[in-house]
KEVO-262795 format. One line per 8 residues: number of its first residue (from 1); their letters; for each residue x, y, z of N, C-alpha, C. Coordinates in steps of 0.1 Angstrom, whole numbers, plus 5000, padded with zeros to 4 digits. Example, Ala and Ser with C-alpha at 12.3 -4.5 7.8 and 13.67 -1.06 7.14 Angstrom:
2
1	as	5132 4943 5078 5123 4955 5078 5132 4967 5078; 5128 4978 5071 5137 4989 5071 5129 5000 5079
***
This chain:
374
1	matttayt	9330 2267 2542 9327 2278 2552 9323 2272 2566; 9316 2261 2567 9313 2254 2578 9324 2250 2584; 9336 2244 2578 9347 2240 2584 9353 2251 2591; 9355 2263 2584 9362 2275 2589 9355 2278 2601; 9341 2279 2601 9334 2283 2614 9336 2274 2626; 9337 2261 2623 9339 2252 2633 9352 2254 2639; 9363 2255 2630 9376 2257 2635 9378 2269 2644; 9371 2281 2639 9373 2293 2646 9367 2291 2660
9	atqnearq	9355 2283 2660 9349 2283 2673 9359 2275 2683; 9364 2263 2677 9374 2255 2684 9387 2265 2689; 9391 2273 2680 9402 2282 2683 9397 2291 2696; 9387 2298 2695 9382 2306 2705 9379 2300 2719; 9373 2287 2718 9369 2281 2730 9381 2276 2736; 9390 2270 2729 9403 2264 2735 9409 2275 2742; 9412 2287 2736 9419 2297 2743 9412 2303 2755; 9399 2307 2752 9391 2316 2761 9386 2309 2773
17	aaqsyldq	9384 2295 2771 9376 2288 2783 9390 2284 2792; 9400 2280 2785 9411 2276 2793 9418 2288 2801; 9417 2299 2796 9423 2313 2801 9414 2317 2813; 9401 2314 2811 9391 2318 2821 9393 2309 2835; 9395 2296 2832 9397 2288 2843 9409 2292 2850; 9420 2292 2845 9433 2296 2850 9432 2310 2857; 9426 2320 2851 9425 2333 2857 9415 2333 2870; 9405 2324 2870 9397 2322 2882 9403 2317 2894
25	rlangltg	9412 2305 2890 9419 2299 2900 9430 2309 2906; 9436 2315 2899 9448 2325 2903 9441 2336 2911; 9430 2340 2907 9423 2352 2914 9419 2347 2927; 9415 2335 2929 9411 2328 2943 9423 2328 2951; 9434 2325 2944 9445 2324 2952 9451 2337 2960; 9446 2349 2954 9450 2361 2958 9440 2367 2969; 9430 2361 2972 9420 2366 2981 9425 2365 2994; 9436 2355 2997 9440 2353 3010 9430 2347 3019
33	rtstaqpf	9422 2338 3014 9410 2331 3020 9417 2320 3028; 9413 2317 3039 9416 2306 3046 9408 2293 3047; 9412 2282 3050 9402 2271 3050 9405 2263 3064; 9394 2258 3069 9393 2250 3081 9397 2237 3077; 9398 2233 3066 9401 2218 3062 9416 2214 3067; 9418 2202 3066 9432 2197 3070 9442 2201 3059; 9454 2205 3064 9464 2210 3053 9464 2198 3041; 9466 2204 3030 9466 2196 3018 9479 2187 3018
41	tiplidis	9476 2175 3015 9488 2165 3012 9488 2159 2999; 9499 2156 2992 9498 2151 2980 9497 2136 2980; 9487 2130 2975 9485 2115 2975 9497 2108 2968; 9500 2097 2974 9511 2088 2969 9506 2074 2965; 9503 2070 2954 9496 2059 2949 9505 2047 2944; 9506 2036 2951 9514 2025 2946 9505 2018 2936; 9509 2018 2923 9501 2013 2912 9505 1999 2908; 9514 1993 2916 9518 1978 2913 9506 1969 2913
49	psfspsls	9495 1970 2922 9485 1961 2921 9476 1962 2908; 9479 1973 2901 9471 1975 2889 9476 1966 2877; 9487 1960 2878 9491 1951 2870 9489 1936 2873; 9481 1933 2882 9476 1922 2886 9465 1917 2877; 9465 1903 2875 9452 1899 2866 9438 1900 2874; 9439 1904 2887 9427 1905 2895 9421 1919 2892; 9409 1918 2885 9401 1931 2882 9398 1939 2896; 9394 1932 2906 9392 1939 2917 9405 1949 2924
57	arkavalq	9417 1942 2921 9428 1948 2924 9431 1960 2917; 9428 1959 2904 9429 1971 2894 9420 1983 2897; 9407 1977 2902 9397 1988 2906 9400 1995 2918; 9407 1988 2927 9412 1994 2939 9421 2006 2938; 9430 2005 2927 9440 2015 2925 9432 2025 2918; 9423 2021 2909 9415 2032 2901 9406 2039 2911; 9402 2036 2922 9395 2043 2931 9403 2054 2939; 9416 2051 2941 9425 2059 2946 9429 2072 2937
65	iraactns	9429 2067 2923 9431 2077 2913 9420 2086 2912; 9408 2081 2913 9396 2090 2914 9395 2099 2924; 9398 2095 2936 9399 2103 2949 9408 2116 2947; 9422 2114 2940 9429 2123 2937 9425 2132 2926; 9420 2128 2916 9415 2135 2905 9403 2144 2906; 9395 2140 2916 9384 2148 2920 9386 2159 2931; 9399 2159 2935 9403 2168 2945 9414 2178 2937; 9426 2175 2939 9435 2183 2933 9440 2181 2917
73	gffhitgh	9436 2168 2913 9441 2165 2902 9456 2160 2900; 9462 2157 2912 9477 2157 2913 9480 2146 2922; 9489 2137 2919 9493 2126 2928 9508 2120 2922; 9514 2114 2931 9526 2106 2928 9522 2091 2926; 9530 2086 2917 9528 2070 2914 9542 2064 2917; 9541 2053 2924 9552 2042 2925 9548 2030 2920; 9557 2020 2918 9554 2006 2914 9550 2007 2899; 9555 2016 2891 9552 2017 2877 9560 2009 2869
81	gipeevrq	9572 2003 2874 9579 1992 2866 9589 1999 2855; 9592 2011 2856 9602 2017 2848 9616 2018 2855; 9625 2012 2849 9638 2010 2857 9643 2024 2859; 9649 2025 2870 9655 2038 2875 9668 2041 2866; 9675 2033 2861 9685 2035 2852 9680 2041 2839; 9669 2038 2834 9663 2046 2823 9658 2059 2826; 9653 2061 2839 9649 2075 2842 9662 2084 2844; 9672 2079 2850 9681 2088 2853 9692 2089 2840
89	eiltmakr	9691 2081 2830 9698 2082 2817 9692 2095 2809; 9679 2097 2810 9673 2107 2802 9676 2119 2810; 9676 2121 2822 9679 2133 2830 9694 2138 2827; 9701 2127 2826 9717 2130 2823 9718 2134 2808; 9711 2129 2799 9710 2135 2785 9705 2149 2784; 9695 2151 2793 9689 2165 2792 9700 2174 2797; 9707 2171 2806 9719 2181 2811 9729 2182 2800; 9732 2170 2794 9742 2172 2783 9738 2181 2770
97	ffktlple	9725 2179 2768 9720 2187 2757 9720 2201 2760; 9716 2206 2771 9715 2218 2774 9727 2228 2778; 9737 2219 2783 9749 2224 2788 9760 2223 2778; 9761 2214 2769 9772 2212 2759 9769 2215 2744; 9757 2215 2742 9753 2218 2726 9754 2234 2724; 9763 2237 2715 9765 2252 2713 9753 2259 2708; 9752 2272 2712 9740 2280 2709 9735 2279 2693; 9746 2280 2686 9743 2280 2671 9735 2267 2667
105	kkqalhar	9740 2257 2675 9734 2244 2670 9719 2242 2675; 9717 2248 2687 9705 2250 2693 9695 2258 2684; 9699 2269 2679 9692 2278 2671 9687 2272 2657; 9695 2263 2653 9692 2256 2640 9679 2247 2643; 9677 2243 2656 9667 2234 2660 9654 2242 2666; 9655 2254 2664 9645 2263 2673 9631 2259 2670; 9623 2260 2679 9609 2256 2676 9602 2265 2668; 9607 2277 2665 9601 2287 2656 9599 2281 2642
113	hspyfrgw	9609 2273 2640 9610 2267 2627 9599 2255 2625; 9591 2251 2634 9582 2241 2634 9569 2246 2638; 9558 2240 2627 9545 2246 2631 9539 2237 2642; 9545 2227 2649 9541 2219 2659 9549 2223 2673; 9558 2233 2673 9565 2237 2684 9575 2226 2688; 9580 2219 2679 9590 2209 2682 9604 2214 2680; 9614 2210 2689 9628 2215 2688 9630 2222 2700; 9640 2228 2699 9647 2238 2711 9639 2251 2712
121	edseytyv	9638 2252 2726 9630 2264 2728 9636 2272 2739; 9640 2286 2736 9647 2294 2745 9639 2301 2755; 9642 2307 2766 9634 2312 2777 9625 2322 2772; 9627 2330 2762 9618 2340 2758 9607 2337 2747; 9609 2325 2742 9601 2323 2730 9586 2320 2735; 9582 2314 2746 9568 2315 2750 9567 2319 2764; 9554 2322 2768 9549 2325 2781 9537 2313 2782; 9540 2304 2793 9531 2292 2793 9518 2296 2798
129	npgdigad	9517 2308 2805 9503 2315 2808 9502 2327 2798; 9494 2325 2788 9491 2336 2778 9488 2350 2784; 9482 2349 2795 9478 2362 2803 9491 2370 2807; 9503 2364 2807 9515 2370 2811 9521 2378 2799; 9517 2376 2788 9521 2382 2775 9520 2396 2774; 9529 2403 2775 9527 2418 2776 9524 2426 2789; 9523 2417 2798 9519 2422 2812 9532 2428 2818; 9532 2441 2823 9543 2447 2830 9549 2441 2843
137	dapaetke	9539 2433 2850 9545 2429 2862 9548 2414 2860; 9548 2408 2849 9552 2394 2847 9567 2392 2845; 9573 2384 2855 9587 2383 2853 9591 2373 2841; 9600 2374 2834 9605 2365 2822 9607 2351 2829; 9602 2341 2821 9605 2327 2825 9619 2323 2821; 9624 2316 2830 9639 2313 2829 9642 2300 2823; 9630 2291 2820 9633 2278 2814 9638 2277 2801; 9644 2265 2797 9649 2263 2785 9644 2249 2782
145	gfnwgyea	9640 2245 2769 9634 2233 2767 9637 2227 2753; 9634 2214 2753 9636 2208 2739 9622 2199 2738; 9616 2200 2727 9602 2194 2725 9602 2184 2715; 9595 2173 2715 9594 2162 2705 9580 2156 2707; 9575 2150 2695 9562 2143 2697 9564 2129 2691; 9551 2123 2691 9550 2108 2687 9555 2106 2674; 9562 2095 2673 9565 2089 2659 9564 2073 2661; 9561 2066 2651 9560 2053 2650 9573 2045 2656
153	gldptggd	9583 2050 2653 9595 2044 2657 9599 2045 2671; 9592 2053 2678 9593 2054 2694 9583 2046 2700; 9574 2041 2694 9562 2032 2700 9565 2019 2700; 9565 2013 2711 9570 1998 2712 9559 1989 2704; 9546 1995 2703 9539 1987 2694 9540 1990 2679; 9548 1997 2676 9550 2001 2662 9540 2010 2656; 9529 2012 2663 9519 2021 2659 9509 2015 2648; 9501 2022 2643 9490 2015 2634 9492 2022 2621
161	gqyveldg	9502 2030 2619 9505 2037 2606 9496 2048 2602; 9486 2053 2613 9476 2063 2610 9479 2076 2617; 9491 2077 2623 9494 2091 2630 9493 2101 2622; 9486 2112 2626 9486 2125 2620 9490 2135 2629; 9495 2147 2626 9500 2157 2634 9488 2165 2639; 9491 2175 2648 9481 2184 2654 9471 2190 2645; 9475 2193 2633 9467 2200 2624 9461 2189 2614; 9463 2176 2616 9458 2165 2608 9467 2161 2595
169	kvvngnqw	9478 2168 2594 9487 2163 2583 9494 2151 2586; 9498 2144 2575 9505 2131 2576 9519 2134 2574; 9526 2139 2586 9539 2144 2585 9546 2140 2597; 9560 2139 2599 9568 2138 2612 9572 2152 2614; 9568 2157 2624 9570 2171 2627 9581 2173 2637; 9589 2163 2640 9600 2163 2650 9612 2169 2643; 9621 2176 2650 9634 2181 2648 9644 2175 2658; 9654 2167 2654 9664 2162 2663 9677 2167 2659
177	pseddvpg	9686 2167 2670 9701 2171 2667 9707 2159 2661; 9718 2163 2654 9725 2151 2647 9732 2143 2656; 9736 2131 2652 9742 2121 2662 9756 2127 2665; 9762 2133 2655 9776 2138 2658 9775 2149 2668; 9764 2157 2669 9764 2168 2678 9761 2164 2692; 9751 2155 2692 9747 2149 2706 9746 2133 2705; 9758 2127 2706 9758 2111 2705 9747 2105 2713; 9740 2096 2708 9731 2088 2716 9719 2095 2720
185	fyetikry	9715 2108 2715 9704 2115 2719 9692 2108 2716; 9688 2104 2702 9676 2098 2698 9676 2085 2705; 9685 2077 2707 9682 2064 2714 9679 2064 2727; 9686 2074 2735 9682 2077 2749 9667 2083 2750; 9663 2091 2742 9649 2094 2741 9640 2082 2740; 9643 2072 2729 9635 2062 2726 9634 2052 2738; 9646 2050 2746 9645 2040 2757 9637 2046 2767; 9635 2059 2767 9625 2063 2779 9613 2065 2774
193	ygpvlela	9610 2071 2762 9597 2074 2756 9589 2062 2755; 9594 2051 2750 9586 2038 2747 9579 2032 2761; 9587 2031 2772 9582 2026 2784 9570 2037 2789; 9573 2049 2789 9563 2058 2795 9552 2059 2786; 9551 2058 2773 9541 2056 2763 9531 2045 2769; 9539 2034 2771 9532 2022 2775 9524 2023 2789; 9532 2031 2797 9527 2034 2811 9514 2043 2809; 9515 2054 2800 9502 2062 2799 9491 2053 2793
201	rhlsrlfa	9493 2043 2785 9482 2035 2780 9476 2029 2792; 9487 2023 2800 9480 2016 2812 9473 2024 2822; 9477 2036 2823 9471 2046 2833 9457 2050 2827; 9456 2050 2813 9443 2053 2807 9434 2043 2810; 9438 2030 2812 9426 2020 2814 9422 2022 2830; 9433 2026 2838 9429 2028 2851 9420 2041 2852; 9423 2052 2844 9413 2063 2843 9399 2058 2839; 9398 2050 2830 9386 2043 2824 9380 2037 2837
209	lsleldeh	9385 2029 2844 9378 2022 2854 9374 2032 2866; 9383 2044 2867 9379 2052 2877 9366 2061 2873; 9363 2061 2861 9351 2069 2855 9339 2059 2854; 9340 2047 2859 9330 2038 2858 9327 2033 2843; 9337 2034 2835 9336 2030 2821 9345 2015 2821; 9341 2009 2810 9348 1998 2806 9363 1999 2806; 9373 1990 2811 9384 1993 2813 9393 1995 2798; 9387 1991 2789 9393 1993 2775 9385 2003 2767
217	yfdemlth	9379 2013 2773 9370 2022 2767 9377 2030 2757; 9390 2035 2762 9399 2045 2754 9409 2037 2745; 9411 2025 2745 9420 2018 2739 9421 2021 2723; 9410 2022 2716 9409 2024 2703 9412 2038 2698; 9413 2048 2710 9417 2063 2709 9432 2064 2709; 9440 2053 2713 9452 2055 2717 9463 2046 2709; 9459 2044 2696 9466 2036 2687 9478 2044 2679; 9476 2056 2678 9487 2066 2675 9485 2080 2682
225	pggfgrlm	9487 2078 2695 9482 2089 2704 9493 2101 2702; 9485 2111 2708 9495 2124 2710 9504 2121 2723; 9518 2121 2721 9527 2119 2733 9537 2129 2731; 9535 2141 2737 9544 2152 2736 9555 2154 2746; 9567 2151 2743 9577 2150 2753 9585 2162 2754; 9591 2167 2767 9600 2179 2767 9612 2174 2777; 9623 2180 2773 9634 2180 2782 9634 2195 2789; 9635 2198 2801 9633 2210 2806 9646 2214 2815
233	yypaaknp	9651 2226 2813 9663 2230 2822 9657 2243 2828; 9661 2244 2842 9657 2256 2850 9671 2260 2856; 9676 2270 2854 9688 2276 2861 9687 2276 2874; 9698 2276 2882 9697 2280 2896 9694 2293 2898; 9686 2295 2910 9681 2310 2913 9693 2318 2916; 9691 2331 2911 9702 2342 2913 9701 2346 2927; 9688 2348 2932 9685 2352 2946 9674 2343 2952; 9677 2332 2957 9668 2322 2961 9659 2327 2972
241	qpldpevk	9646 2327 2970 9637 2333 2981 9627 2321 2985; 9622 2319 2997 9614 2311 3001 9600 2313 2995; 9592 2303 2995 9578 2304 2991 9572 2313 3002; 9565 2324 2996 9557 2333 3005 9546 2338 2996; 9533 2333 3001 9522 2337 2993 9519 2353 2992; 9526 2361 3001 9524 2375 3001 9534 2381 2993; 9543 2376 2988 9553 2381 2980 9553 2377 2966; 9554 2384 2958 9553 2382 2941 9568 2378 2938
249	dkeiglga	9570 2366 2932 9584 2361 2930 9589 2370 2917; 9602 2372 2918 9608 2378 2906 9616 2370 2896; 9617 2357 2902 9623 2345 2892 9613 2336 2891; 9609 2333 2879 9600 2322 2876 9605 2313 2866; 9606 2301 2868 9612 2291 2858 9601 2289 2849; 9587 2286 2852 9577 2284 2843 9565 2290 2850; 9557 2299 2845 9546 2305 2850 9535 2297 2855; 9525 2302 2861 9513 2294 2866 9505 2290 2853
257	hsdydcft	9500 2277 2853 9494 2271 2841 9487 2260 2843; 9479 2255 2836 9473 2241 2835 9479 2234 2822; 9480 2223 2821 9485 2215 2810 9473 2212 2800; 9476 2211 2788 9465 2210 2777 9460 2196 2774; 9468 2186 2776 9464 2172 2770 9454 2166 2781; 9455 2153 2781 9447 2144 2791 9453 2143 2805; 9465 2139 2804 9474 2140 2817 9488 2140 2813; 9495 2143 2824 9510 2146 2823 9519 2135 2833
265	illcsaap	9528 2128 2828 9535 2120 2835 9549 2128 2836; 9553 2131 2848 9566 2140 2852 9576 2133 2858; 9587 2133 2852 9601 2128 2860 9609 2141 2862; 9614 2143 2875 9622 2155 2878 9634 2151 2885; 9643 2160 2884 9658 2156 2891 9654 2162 2906; 9664 2159 2916 9662 2161 2930 9660 2176 2933; 9665 2186 2926 9662 2200 2929 9648 2203 2928; 9642 2208 2938 9629 2211 2940 9625 2224 2931
273	gleilspe	9612 2226 2930 9607 2239 2922 9593 2238 2917; 9586 2226 2916 9573 2224 2912 9564 2228 2923; 9554 2236 2922 9543 2241 2930 9531 2240 2924; 9523 2235 2933 9507 2234 2928 9500 2243 2936; 9487 2246 2929 9477 2253 2936 9468 2245 2943; 9468 2243 2954 9459 2233 2963 9444 2236 2960; 9435 2225 2963 9421 2229 2964 9418 2240 2972; 9425 2244 2981 9422 2257 2991 9428 2269 2985
281	drwvpapa	9434 2268 2973 9439 2280 2964 9452 2285 2972; 9460 2276 2977 9475 2279 2983 9484 2273 2975; 9494 2281 2972 9506 2273 2967 9513 2265 2975; 9515 2253 2971 9520 2242 2979 9533 2235 2972; 9545 2236 2978 9556 2228 2973 9554 2213 2969; 9560 2208 2958 9556 2194 2953 9570 2187 2952; 9579 2184 2961 9590 2179 2959 9589 2164 2955; 9599 2160 2948 9600 2146 2940 9600 2137 2951
289	vegsfiin	9593 2124 2949 9594 2114 2959 9605 2103 2951; 9613 2098 2958 9623 2090 2951 9616 2078 2944; 9620 2076 2931 9616 2066 2924 9601 2067 2918; 9595 2079 2920 9581 2080 2916 9580 2089 2904; 9568 2089 2897 9564 2098 2887 9553 2109 2894; 9554 2119 2889 9542 2129 2892 9531 2127 2881; 9518 2126 2885 9508 2127 2876 9499 2138 2878; 9495 2146 2866 9486 2155 2870 9476 2156 2859
297	vadflmrw	9462 2158 2861 9452 2160 2852 9453 2173 2844; 9451 2170 2832 9453 2183 2822 9438 2188 2817; 9438 2199 2810 9425 2205 2807 9416 2195 2797; 9423 2189 2789 9415 2181 2779 9406 2170 2787; 9413 2163 2797 9405 2152 2805 9396 2161 2814; 9398 2173 2818 9388 2181 2826 9375 2183 2819; 9376 2187 2807 9365 2189 2799 9360 2177 2794; 9366 2168 2791 9361 2155 2786 9352 2148 2798
305	tngvykst	9356 2150 2811 9349 2146 2822 9339 2156 2827; 9337 2166 2820 9326 2176 2824 9329 2184 2837; 9343 2184 2839 9346 2192 2852 9346 2182 2865; 9343 2170 2864 9344 2161 2874 9359 2159 2878; 9368 2157 2870 9383 2157 2873 9388 2170 2870; 9397 2174 2880 9402 2187 2880 9417 2188 2875; 9418 2198 2865 9430 2201 2859 9440 2209 2870; 9451 2203 2871 9462 2210 2879 9467 2222 2877
313	vhrvvnrt	9466 2234 2884 9471 2246 2880 9485 2244 2889; 9496 2247 2883 9509 2246 2888 9520 2256 2881; 9531 2255 2887 9543 2264 2883 9555 2259 2887; 9565 2264 2882 9579 2260 2886 9587 2272 2891; 9591 2272 2902 9600 2283 2908 9612 2277 2916; 9624 2277 2907 9636 2271 2914 9640 2281 2925; 9639 2277 2938 9642 2285 2949 9656 2281 2955; 9664 2274 2948 9677 2268 2952 9688 2274 2942
321	rderysvp	9699 2270 2947 9712 2274 2939 9717 2261 2930; 9707 2251 2929 9710 2239 2922 9703 2240 2907; 9709 2235 2899 9701 2235 2885 9691 2224 2886; 9680 2226 2880 9668 2217 2878 9664 2211 2865; 9665 2198 2864 9660 2193 2850 9647 2184 2854; 9639 2184 2842 9626 2176 2844 9624 2172 2829; 9614 2160 2829 9611 2154 2816 9595 2152 2816; 9588 2163 2813 9572 2161 2813 9569 2155 2800
329	fffsinyd	9559 2145 2801 9553 2137 2790 9539 2140 2790; 9533 2148 2780 9520 2153 2779 9512 2144 2770; 9503 2136 2776 9496 2124 2769 9482 2128 2764; 9480 2125 2752 9466 2128 2746 9462 2115 2737; 9450 2115 2735 9443 2106 2726 9450 2108 2712; 9445 2100 2702 9449 2102 2689 9444 2117 2685; 9453 2123 2678 9449 2138 2674 9439 2140 2666; 9435 2130 2657 9422 2131 2648 9411 2126 2654
337	qtvetlps	9410 2124 2667 9397 2120 2674 9389 2131 2679; 9376 2131 2676 9368 2141 2680 9362 2135 2694; 9360 2142 2702 9354 2137 2715 9343 2145 2720; 9333 2141 2728 9324 2147 2736 9323 2143 2749; 9317 2151 2758 9315 2145 2772 9312 2132 2774; 9320 2125 2784 9318 2112 2787 9305 2109 2793; 9298 2098 2787 9285 2096 2794 9284 2094 2808; 9295 2089 2814 9294 2086 2829 9295 2099 2836
345	citpdnps	9298 2110 2830 9300 2124 2836 9289 2132 2834; 9278 2128 2829 9268 2137 2824 9256 2133 2836; 9250 2142 2842 9239 2139 2851 9228 2151 2851; 9217 2149 2856 9207 2160 2855 9212 2173 2861; 9221 2172 2872 9226 2184 2878 9239 2189 2872; 9244 2180 2863 9257 2184 2857 9256 2181 2843; 9248 2189 2836 9244 2185 2820 9260 2187 2813; 9262 2183 2801 9274 2186 2793 9276 2201 2791
353	ryppvkag	9287 2206 2795 9291 2219 2794 9302 2223 2783; 9305 2212 2776 9317 2215 2766 9312 2210 2754; 9314 2218 2742 9310 2213 2728 9321 2201 2723; 9318 2192 2713 9327 2185 2708 9341 2193 2702; 9350 2185 2705 9364 2192 2698 9373 2181 2694; 9381 2185 2683 9391 2175 2679 9404 2177 2687; 9410 2166 2693 9420 2167 2701 9432 2176 2696; 9436 2172 2683 9448 2179 2679 9446 2194 2678
361	eyilerlr	9435 2198 2673 9432 2211 2671 9431 2219 2683; 9424 2213 2693 9424 2220 2707 9438 2223 2712; 9448 2212 2713 9462 2213 2718 9470 2222 2710; 9467 2223 2696 9475 2231 2686 9473 2246 2690; 9459 2251 2694 9455 2263 2695 9461 2266 2710; 9462 2257 2720 9467 2261 2732 9482 2265 2731; 9490 2256 2722 9502 2259 2720 9505 2272 2714; 9497 2277 2704 9498 2288 2696 9496 2299 2706
369	attkdt	9487 2299 2716 9484 2309 2725 9497 2314 2733; 9507 2306 2734 9517 2309 2744 9529 2317 2737; 9528 2320 2724 9538 2328 2717 9534 2342 2716; 9544 2351 2715 9540 2364 2716 9534 2368 2702; 9536 2361 2692 9533 2366 2678 9519 2360 2673; 9512 2352 2682 9501 2347 2678 9489 2353 2687
***
């Protein structure tokens, strides 16, 4: 009974608190308020010094990350060390998967067959903002996706053999297309996922430094981490319209939302579409910077830092006649890890405002909230 009660509390808190945060940010964006501050610019951080043996060099990068995370929670990184051919290869594979795999083959891989939302996802299966479900004025999302999660064979370290799924079960929840249907698909995913997973672990050490913690504070929580990858396809706009805060968009690739995990590493094609809600509650285009990844703070890190770091509210609206592809990587700690507010983020003026929660259970409830039948 106690376990059921605790899980129900997690379910309610995960959905309600996140929706409240999103609704508040979006409501502020509708007030039309202006700001006397300088126009918002997206930070660009060269993280190459963070690979230095010099602790002071690593801390200098961490300070730049802290400044971004306490503001919008959004920044570009360069100097990450992942080869451009690896990045372009997975974007090419994404296009091949979405454009050449027959619909019946995609349907066989549909995420509805998976309790962990793995596999192919058509445009109507989810609303990334649960508040849009059933809303008369919410345009349908046009995105199409393919989702997969961590497995030891994708981890360059080989893992520790202790991986569990979002619900704590010891299973491999992924669905993959066959090699005959999409030749090279799994190997392409592996060539990309491995380096990005290692980059995420590296960034976690920089996040630790940025929070005045020991550099390796998170290491033992990342031995079999949640690493949820997606291939995303956004069709060209039927009627391209420029960004106008006074006009409600009729074509939405992905609705306004904040991510669920600790942070996101995003690779995207040249076609623009990503827009973030700035600290002044204005929608701002976020075009890709050549050779960079986009990093944004997600809800789990915001709650872990007691609101010190800001989860980024964003959306995707393709305003061009070009197709857009992207590969977001949602990084979490081990799903079986229960966390409480970080000690460095508790002060007399800012006592802990979030209850302890298990990482996997929190993220699973956020995913469940996006489907119409939950």
